[in-house]
C-alpha positions in Angstrom: 0.0 0.0 0.0 3.0 2.3 0.3 2.9 3.4 -3.3 -0.9 3.7 -3.2 -0.9 6.1 -0.3 1.8 8.2 -1.8 -0.2 8.4 -5.0 -3.4 9.2 -3.2 -1.7 12.0 -1.2 -0.3 13.1 -4.6 3.3 13.1 -3.3 6.7 11.7 -4.0 9.8 12.0 -1.9 12.0 14.3 -3.9 15.5 15.6 -3.1 15.5 17.3 0.3 11.8 16.8 1.1 11.1 15.2 4.5 7.7 13.7 5.2 6.8 13.6 8.9 3.7 11.7 10.1 2.2 12.0 13.5 0.5 9.9 16.1 -0.3 10.8 19.6 -2.7 11.2 22.5 -5.8 13.2 22.0 -6.3 13.8 25.7 -3.3 16.0 26.5 -3.7 18.9 28.9 -3.5 22.5 27.6 -0.1 22.9 29.4 1.1 19.7 27.8 0.0 21.0 24.4 2.3 24.0 24.9 5.2 21.8 25.9 4.7 19.4 23.0 4.4 22.2 20.5 7.8 23.7 21.6 9.4 20.2 21.4 7.9 19.5 17.9 9.0 22.9 16.6 12.6 22.2 17.9 12.5 18.7 16.3 11.3 20.1 12.9 13.8 23.0 12.9 16.8 20.8 13.8 15.9 18.1 11.3 17.6 20.3 8.7 15.2 19.4 5.9 14.7 21.4 2.8 11.0 20.9 2.2 8.9 19.9 5.2 5.6 18.0 4.8 3.5 17.0 7.7 0.8 14.3 7.6 -1.9 14.3 10.2 -5.3 12.8 10.9 -6.2 16.1 12.6 -7.5 14.5 15.8 -7.7 16.9 18.7 -4.6 17.0 20.9 -1.3 15.8 19.5 -2.3 15.7 15.8 -3.6 19.3 15.9 -0.5 20.5 17.8 1.7 18.8 15.2 -0.2 20.2 12.2 0.0 23.8 13.6 3.8 23.4 14.2 4.3 22.2 10.7 2.4 25.1 9.2 4.1 27.7 11.4 7.5 26.1 10.4 6.7 26.8 6.8 5.8 23.2 5.9 3.0 21.8 3.9 0.1 19.9 5.6 -1.5 16.8 4.2 -4.5 15.3 6.0 -5.9 11.8 6.3 -9.4 11.6 7.6 -10.6 8.2 8.9 -14.1 8.4 7.5 -16.5 10.5 5.4 -18.4 11.6 8.5 -15.4 12.2 10.8 -16.0 16.0 11.1 -19.7 15.5 12.0 -19.3 12.6 14.3 -15.9 13.1 16.1 -15.0 16.7 16.1 -16.4 18.3 19.3 -17.6 21.9 19.3 -14.7 23.1 21.4 -12.2 21.8 18.7 -14.3 22.5 15.5 -13.0 25.9 14.7 -9.3 24.8 15.0 -10.1 21.6 13.0 -11.7 23.6 10.2 -8.9 26.1 10.1 -6.2 23.4 9.9 -8.3 21.4 7.3 -8.6 24.6 5.2 -4.8 24.9 5.1 -4.2 21.3 4.0 -2.8 21.0 0.5 -4.2 17.5 0.2 -7.0 15.7 2.1 -7.3 11.9 1.8 -10.5 10.5 3.2 -10.6 6.7 4.0 -13.3 4.7 2.3 -15.5 4.4 5.4 -18.9 6.0 5.9 -18.5 6.0 9.7 -15.6 6.1 12.1 -14.5 3.1 14.1 -11.6 0.9 14.7 -11.2 -0.2 11.1 -11.4 3.4 9.8 -8.8 4.5 12.4 -6.5 1.6 11.5 -6.8 2.5 7.8 -6.0 6.1 8.4 -3.0 5.2 10.6 -1.8 2.8 7.9 -2.0 5.6 5.3 0.0 8.0 7.4 2.7 5.4 8.0 2.7 4.5 4.3 3.3 8.1 3.3 5.9 9.3 5.8 9.7 9.1 6.2 9.6 9.7 9.9 7.0 9.5 12.6 6.5 11.9 15.5 4.8 10.1 18.4 3.4 12.3 21.1 3.4 9.3 23.5 3.8 8.7 27.2 5.1 5.2 26.5 2.0 3.4 27.7 0.5 0.7 25.4 -3.2 1.0 25.1 -5.9 -0.1 22.7 -5.5 -1.6 19.3 -5.1 1.3 16.9 -3.8 3.6 19.7 -0.6 5.5 19.8 1.5 2.6 21.1 0.4 0.3 18.4 1.1 2.9 15.7 4.6 3.3 17.1 5.1 -0.5 17.1 3.9 -0.7 13.4 6.2 2.1 12.4 9.2 0.4 14.0 8.3 -2.9 12.4 8.3 -1.1 9.0 11.7 0.5 9.7 10.3 4.0 10.0 12.3 6.2 12.4 10.2 7.3 15.4 10.8 10.5 17.3 9.0 10.2 20.7 7.9 13.5 22.1 6.8 13.5 25.7 8.4 16.4 27.5 9.0 16.5 31.2 5.9 17.6 33.0 3.6 16.3 30.2 0.3 14.9 31.3 -2.9 13.3 29.9 -6.4 14.3 31.1 
């Protein structure tokens, strides 16, 4: 599926382009979001890449923090939505404005072929992110959780030989 995801996201790795995907906890505190943002910005700026591309499912929490950091670092944003009704079913009112703003700035939006969100849709979206990135940023406290969660995405990335940058600054917390 590697070639298929790159084609669907209308991308190829060329020259100095670096494609970062993200996985991470949705339930980080506001203070943790600030810490994570600073660490991601530092990671992206020290990566010394020519063209930066960030790939995110735009879930609240880590995905949104990452997407904002990519855009503010001058990178291009590509989005993978787990299902056709993801916005209506999963984006809570408190996050809707930020979600819409980030989605509007995406150069490409790939929507998985699912009418409704669920484990299969999330796994397909995670697979598409991994298939189209060169490195994975994992906003992860190191705890293994549910199938399709951050820990399992990190494990899949490592099995595929994708370098993983774990971001969990001192003082970071989940709600």
